[in-house]
N, C-alpha and C positions, 0 to 999 in steps of 0.2 A: 599236707602229705599226700603224695600220689598213691592212689589205691586202685581206681577204676579208670582205665584208658579206653577211649573210643576213637578209632581211626576210620575216617569216612573216605571211601574210594569211589570216584565216579564210575569206574569200570574195574572188573577183576584184573589184577596184577599191579594197578597203581599203588596199592598199599604196600606191596613187597618192594617195588622199585623205590618208593620214597622212605619206607619205614621198616624194611625187613630186619635190619640189624637191631634196631631199638626194640622192635616187637619181641625178639628172642631175649634180649637183655632184660626187659621188663618181666617176661615169663620166668626166666631163671631166678629172678628176685621175688617170685611168687605174687606178682601183681596180676590183676585181672585185665586182660586185653580183649576188647571186643572189636569186631570189624563189621562195618556197615557198607555194603556195596549197593550203590544207588540205582543201578540200571540193569536192564537186559537188552540184548540186541533188538533193533526194530524189525518186526516181521517184514519179509521181503528183502531185507538186507542181510539178515542173519537167520539161518534155519533154526528150528527148535533143537535139533541135534547139536548144532554148534553152540547154542546157549547152554545146554545141559553139560556139554563137554568142558567149556571154560569154567563153569561153576564147580564141576568136579575137580578140575585142576586147582582152583582156588582153595577148595576145602583140603586137598592134599597138602598144599603149601602151608596152610594155616595149622594143620596138625603138626607138621614138622617144626613150625615156629612156636608152638605152644599156645596158640590163640584159645581163649576161653570159650568164645561163641562167635559164630558168623551169622549175620542176617543179610538177606537180599531184598531189595525193593524191586519193583517191576516197571519202573519208568523206562521209556524207550530211549536207547542210545542210537545215534548221536544227537538227540534232540532234547536234552534236559533243559536247554535254554528256552524251550517253548512251554515248559511247565511253570505255573505261577510260583513266585518266590514263597508266597504264603503256604501253598500246598506242600511244596518240598520241605520247607522249614518245619511245618507241622509234623510231617513224617519223621524228620530227624529228631525233633524235640521229644516225640514219644519214646524214641529209643534212648535218648539221653536220660529221660526220667526213669525209664524201666531199669536201666543199668546203673543209675546214680553216678554217671560219668563225671569225674572231676577234672580230667585232662582230655583235651580234644585236639586231634590232628586233622587238618584240612588240606586239600590241594591248594597250591599257590594261585592267587587270584589272577596273576598275569599270564598264566599258561595260554598257549595258542588255542587250545581246545575249549570251545564254549561250554562243554559239559563241566569242565573243571571250574570255570568262573561261576557257573550256576550253583555248584555244590558249595563253593567257598561262601558265596553270598547268603545262601540259605542256611548254611551252618552257623554263620555269625548271627543271623536272626534267631535261630533256635537256641543259641547260647547266650542270649541277652541276660545281663545280670539283674534280673527282676524275678519276682514271684518265687524266691528261694531256689533259683536255678543252681544246680550242683556244680556247674563247670567253673573252675577257678583258673585254668590255664588253657590257652589256645595257641597252637603253633601251626605254621604252614610248611608243608614238605615240598620237595622238588621231584618232578617226574621226568625222567629221560624221555626224549622225543616229544615233549609238550612244553616243559619249562624253558629249555634253552632255545626254542624256536620262536619265542615271543618277540614282539617289536622292541627295538632298542631304545625304549623310552623309560624315564625314571619310574613312572607309576607301574610299569609292567616288569621291572627288573626284580630278580630274586636276589636279595641282599641278606645273606646269612647273619644271624645274631646269636645262634645257639648251636653248638656242636656237641655231638655225642660220640665218644670213642666206641667203635664197634669192632675193634681188632679181634676180640675173642669170639664174636658172633658172626663175623662176615661170611665165613664158609656156610653157615646156616642160611644166610640170605641168598647166596648163590644156589644152594640146593633147592631152596624154596622157589626161586625164579625158574630153576630148571624144571619144576613141575609144570610150568606153563609152556608146554611144547607148542601149543597153537599160537603163542604170542612171541616166542623167541625168534630172533633173526641172526643172520651171520654178520660178524664184524666187517666193515665199520658202521653198520646200523647201530643207532644208540640203544636199541633194545637187544643188545647182545651181551653175553656174560663178560666179554672183555671191556665193553664200554662201562658196564656197571662197576667193574673193579677200578677202571681208570678214574671214575668220578669219586669213588670211595677213597682212592689214594690221594686225589687232589684235595678233597675236604680234610682228610687226615693230615696231610702235610702242612695245611694252613695252621694247624693247632698242635703239631708235634706228635701225631699218632700215625700208625700204619694205615688204618682205615677209619673213616668217620662218616656219619650222616649229618647233614646240615639242615637247619630249619630257620624260619623267620618267626620271631616272637610277636604274636599279635596282642595278647593281653595276659597279664598275670595278676591275680587278686590274692593278697595275703590277709589273713585274719589278724 
């Protein structure tokens, strides 16, 4: 039974792009949804004011979606791939254990952004089914402007196996993404509200819904 959900985002807004509808759906069902954002902008590339602003935007989006708690790590983006897997995995595992997370959502490993690959790999290590690890379900989500730009090889392709109807919560997803004024772009950029709706329509139409979010099933363990 799903009780405690942990969604790990390499950067602020990835969690809303990939899971905004399902976050609200879980919250409305009184599940506990935790967000872990793995990075902050690298000094020199991102000012401290810019980092504070995007984190403020994230917290506003999470309040709207009903997130139970948000945590931020301070690894530098866009250089998560330079952090050892064991170090990043240890940080993630500590959060998994603190929240007794039973369901884990990770970015897709084939995303073009190396930070996404790094979080996926570290997340799998942190969720190994040993030592009474609480994680029983692992899914990968897709992130517009990262997932669809991956190389067209089988190992990097996002192949959905799990669809969730978000028709009733899609407007909350749009409102949450609209909190990220610093990240939103004009259409036809993939990080536009129109592109977000187009993807939700596409995933929904594949399974008979108006709007859906799609995921890859990585592992499910049933007692």
